[in-house]
C-alpha positions in Angstrom: 113.6 64.6 61.9 113.5 67.2 64.7 116.5 67.3 67.0 115.8 67.9 70.7 118.7 69.7 72.4 120.2 67.8 75.3 120.7 69.3 78.7 124.3 70.4 78.0 123.3 72.3 74.9 120.5 74.1 76.7 122.8 75.1 79.5 125.5 76.6 77.1 122.8 78.6 75.2 121.4 80.1 78.4 124.8 81.2 79.7 125.9 82.9 76.4 124.9 86.5 77.8 125.2 89.8 75.9 127.9 90.8 73.5 130.1 93.9 74.1 128.3 95.6 71.2 124.9 95.0 72.9 126.2 96.4 76.2 127.6 99.5 74.5 124.4 100.2 72.6 122.4 99.8 75.8 124.7 102.2 77.7 124.5 104.7 74.9 120.7 104.6 74.9 120.7 105.0 78.7 123.0 108.0 78.6 121.0 109.7 75.9 117.7 109.1 77.7 119.1 110.2 81.0 120.7 113.3 79.5 117.4 114.3 77.8 115.5 113.9 81.0 118.1 116.0 82.9 117.9 118.6 80.3 114.2 118.8 80.4 114.3 119.0 84.2 116.8 121.8 84.0 114.7 123.8 81.5 111.7 123.3 83.7 113.6 124.4 86.8 114.9 127.6 85.1 111.4 128.3 83.7 109.8 127.8 87.1 112.3 130.1 88.8 111.8 132.8 86.1 108.0 132.5 86.4 108.1 132.6 90.2 110.3 135.7 90.2 108.1 137.4 87.7 104.9 136.5 89.6 106.4 137.8 92.9 107.6 141.0 91.3 104.2 141.5 89.6 102.4 140.9 93.0 104.7 143.5 94.7 104.0 146.1 92.0 100.3 145.5 92.3 100.4 145.8 96.0 102.2 149.2 95.8 99.8 150.5 93.1 96.7 149.3 95.1 97.9 151.2 98.2 98.7 154.3 96.2 95.3 154.0 94.6 93.5 153.8 97.9 95.1 156.9 99.3 94.5 158.7 96.0 90.8 158.0 96.2 90.8 159.3 99.8 92.8 162.5 99.1 90.7 165.5 100.0 88.1 163.6 102.0 86.9 165.9 104.7 89.6 168.4 103.7 89.1 172.0 102.6 89.5 172.4 98.9 89.1 176.2 98.5 92.2 178.2 97.8 94.3 179.4 100.8 92.0 177.6 103.3 94.6 175.4 105.1 97.5 177.6 106.1 100.9 176.8 107.7 104.0 178.8 108.2 106.2 179.4 105.2 107.9 176.3 103.7 107.1 174.0 106.7 105.5 171.3 104.5 108.2 171.7 101.8 111.0 171.2 104.3 109.2 168.3 105.9 108.8 166.6 102.5 112.2 167.5 101.1 110.8 169.3 98.1 111.9 172.7 96.7 110.9 175.6 98.9 109.2 178.7 97.6 110.9 182.1 97.3 108.4 184.2 99.3 108.0 184.5 103.1 104.2 184.3 103.2 102.3 181.5 104.9 101.6 178.6 102.7 98.5 176.8 101.6 98.6 173.0 102.3 96.7 171.3 99.5 95.1 167.8 99.7 97.8 166.5 97.3 101.4 167.6 97.3 103.5 166.7 94.3 107.3 166.1 94.2 108.9 165.8 90.8 112.4 164.3 90.4 113.1 164.4 94.1 115.3 161.4 94.9 118.5 160.6 93.0 118.6 156.8 92.5 121.8 154.9 93.2 119.9 151.6 92.4 119.2 152.4 88.7 122.1 151.8 86.5 121.1 154.7 84.3 123.0 157.8 85.6 121.1 160.7 87.1 117.8 158.9 87.4 115.5 160.7 89.8 112.3 159.4 91.2 109.1 161.2 92.1 107.1 161.4 95.3 103.5 162.2 96.2 101.7 163.2 99.4 98.0 162.8 100.3 96.0 164.6 103.0 92.6 163.3 104.1 90.3 162.9 107.2 90.9 159.8 109.4 87.6 158.0 108.9 88.1 156.1 112.2 88.2 159.2 114.3 85.2 160.2 116.5 82.7 157.9 115.0 79.1 158.9 115.4 75.8 157.2 114.4 74.8 153.6 114.4 76.9 150.8 112.9 77.5 150.1 110.1 76.6 153.7 109.1 79.0 155.4 111.5 80.9 158.4 110.1 83.8 160.4 111.4 82.9 163.8 112.8 84.6 166.9 114.1 84.9 167.7 117.8 83.9 171.2 118.9 86.5 173.4 120.6 85.1 175.1 123.7 87.9 177.5 124.2 91.4 178.4 123.0 94.3 179.6 125.1 97.6 180.9 123.8 100.3 180.3 126.4 104.0 180.7 126.6 105.3 178.5 123.8 102.2 176.4 123.7 98.6 176.6 122.4 95.8 174.9 124.2 92.4 173.7 123.0 89.7 172.9 125.6 87.2 170.3 124.4 83.8 169.3 125.8 83.9 166.8 128.7 85.1 163.4 127.7 86.1 164.4 124.2 89.9 164.6 124.8 89.8 160.9 125.6 89.3 160.3 121.8 92.6 162.0 121.1 96.2 160.9 121.5 99.6 162.5 121.8 101.2 162.7 118.3 97.8 163.0 116.6 97.7 165.4 113.6 94.6 167.6 113.6 93.0 169.8 111.0 92.0 172.7 113.1 89.0 174.7 111.8 88.8 178.4 112.5 86.4 181.2 111.5 87.5 181.5 107.9 90.4 179.1 107.5 92.2 176.1 108.8 95.6 175.0 110.0 97.4 171.8 111.0 98.6 170.9 114.5 100.2 168.0 116.3 99.2 167.2 119.9 102.1 167.3 122.3 100.3 166.7 125.6 96.8 165.9 126.9 95.6 167.0 130.4 92.0 166.7 131.4 89.9 168.2 128.6 92.8 170.1 127.2 95.0 169.4 124.1 98.4 171.1 124.1 100.2 172.1 120.9 103.7 172.9 121.8 107.0 172.2 120.1 106.3 169.0 118.1 108.6 166.7 116.3 107.2 167.5 112.8 107.4 171.3 113.4 103.7 171.8 112.5 102.9 173.9 115.6 103.8 177.5 115.7 102.8 178.7 119.2 104.0 182.3 118.9 102.4 185.7 118.5 101.0 185.7 115.0 101.1 181.9 114.7 98.6 180.2 112.4 96.5 178.7 115.2 96.3 182.0 117.0 95.3 183.7 113.8 92.3 181.5 112.9 90.4 181.3 116.3 89.9 177.5 116.5 86.3 176.2 116.5 86.6 172.4 115.8 89.1 169.7 115.1 89.3 166.4 113.1 92.2 164.0 112.9 93.8 163.8 109.5 96.2 161.4 107.8 99.3 162.6 105.9 100.8 159.9 103.7 103.8 160.2 101.4 104.9 157.6 98.8 108.6 157.8 97.6 111.5 155.6 96.6 114.7 155.4 98.7 118.0 155.9 96.9 118.7 152.2 97.0 115.3 151.3 95.3 112.6 150.7 97.9 109.2 152.1 97.3 108.0 153.3 100.7 104.8 154.4 102.3 105.4 157.0 105.0 102.7 158.0 107.5 103.3 161.1 109.6 102.2 161.2 113.3 99.1 159.5 114.6 101.0 156.8 116.3 100.7 156.2 120.0 103.8 156.8 122.1 106.3 155.2 122.5 105.7 153.9 118.9 106.4 157.2 117.1 110.1 157.5 116.3 112.0 160.8 116.8 111.5 161.5 113.1 107.8 161.8 113.6 106.8 159.3 111.0 106.8 155.5 110.3 108.0 154.0 107.0 106.5 150.9 105.5 108.5 149.3 102.7 106.3 148.1 99.8 108.4 147.1 96.8 112.1 146.3 96.6 114.2 146.7 93.5 112.5 149.8 92.2 114.4 151.4 89.3 112.0 154.2 88.6 108.8 155.8 90.1 107.1 158.4 88.1 103.9 160.3 89.0 101.9 162.4 86.5 98.7 164.4 87.1 95.7 164.9 85.0 94.2 168.4 85.7 90.6 169.6 85.5 91.3 171.0 82.1 92.5 167.6 80.8 96.2 168.5 80.7 98.9 166.1 81.9 101.7 167.6 84.0 104.6 166.5 86.1 104.1 169.0 88.9 101.0 171.2 88.9 102.4 173.6 91.5 105.6 174.3 89.6 103.9 177.1 87.6 104.1 177.9 83.8 107.9 177.3 83.6 107.5 173.8 85.1 110.4 174.5 87.6 109.6 174.1 91.3 111.1 176.6 93.8 110.8 179.9 92.0 108.5 182.9 91.9 105.7 181.4 89.7 105.0 178.4 91.9 101.3 178.1 92.9 100.3 175.5 95.4 96.6 176.2 95.0 96.6 174.5 91.6 97.1 171.2 93.3 93.4 171.1 94.3 92.6 171.0 90.6 94.1 167.5 90.1 91.5 165.0 88.8 93.6 161.9 88.2 97.0 160.6 89.4 98.9 158.4 87.0 101.6 156.2 88.6 104.3 154.1 86.9 106.5 151.8 88.9 109.5 150.0 87.2 111.3 147.3 89.2 113.6 144.3 88.8 114.5 141.2 90.8 117.9 140.5 92.4 117.7 136.9 91.1 118.9 136.3 87.5 117.0 134.4 84.8 118.4 131.8 82.4 120.1 134.5 80.4 121.9 135.8 83.4 119.8 139.0 83.7 117.3 140.1 86.3 113.5 139.8 85.7 112.1 143.3 85.1 108.6 144.6 85.1 106.8 148.0 84.7 103.2 148.7 85.6 101.1 151.9 85.2 97.8 152.7 86.8 95.6 155.8 86.8 93.5 156.7 89.8 90.7 159.3 90.2 90.8 161.9 92.9 87.2 161.5 93.5 87.1 163.9 96.5 88.8 166.9 94.9 85.9 168.0 92.7 83.7 168.9 95.5 83.6 169.6 99.3 83.3 166.2 101.0 82.8 165.7 104.7 
């Protein structure tokens, strides 16, 4: 015979609730599950931070390499490659770039690429006495004096009608209307009868460009000065770009001149920071004979600043190999910064032939 519980028995059974053992088991399961979820979230967060830092660092390194590659490809474009063709007074470029000066007093050749090996002592790299390289590129400004029909316009030289050597200033008279294409602070490659020189415009009046005392010290308006020695025939604007790393680890692109006043600082150049946290920056050069060297102009002994230096060998560079090593300021899960090193090799496609 089946017994049907009465109302009182049903009420007591429903109100019995959970035992203390059941509550403890439930709390334990909840804590374990919650802790596992929190641990997974923490691991995911750390992993995401590490990946983000690595991606940002990699992107910065690629940006720096891309810009260096672009200027390497342009090096020598519209720039004389023959030995001793672009002359400037002794050690002007070396002093401007902060590289070792030569031991003679003769005028210097200014090549399309200027190497600087172990120039800047790094205070950012924890390895003592780490020194970073620098490299400078010279090439025609492809946006200057465009001729032809778009999109096939090309940069062209401007003819010099006459040259006047004044007191502390050299002046070039251009055809009517041509001076309007030029600006104060422009750096020009000035073509003469047999050689070239570099000059920086200090004033423009009518159809005349003046080359007096300039902030970069390129001009030498004295008896026997370079411009007075070559008899100017034509001019074209050039770019002078240097890549280097500051002592505190910033890869920097420096462009000299060619900035409209009042934009050009008293230094004569504008710096563009590219990559922060750079521990090392090394540049090597593949020569036309296949050799790999640190500084082609340093001569057989490999030491810049002594009697066997030869700047003309810099025109024989066929490839530039760049390595950038950097680290982030943020730490990963191990408490160390994220580090990355990238190497790229770029061809100096304009140095093997005269390109205009």
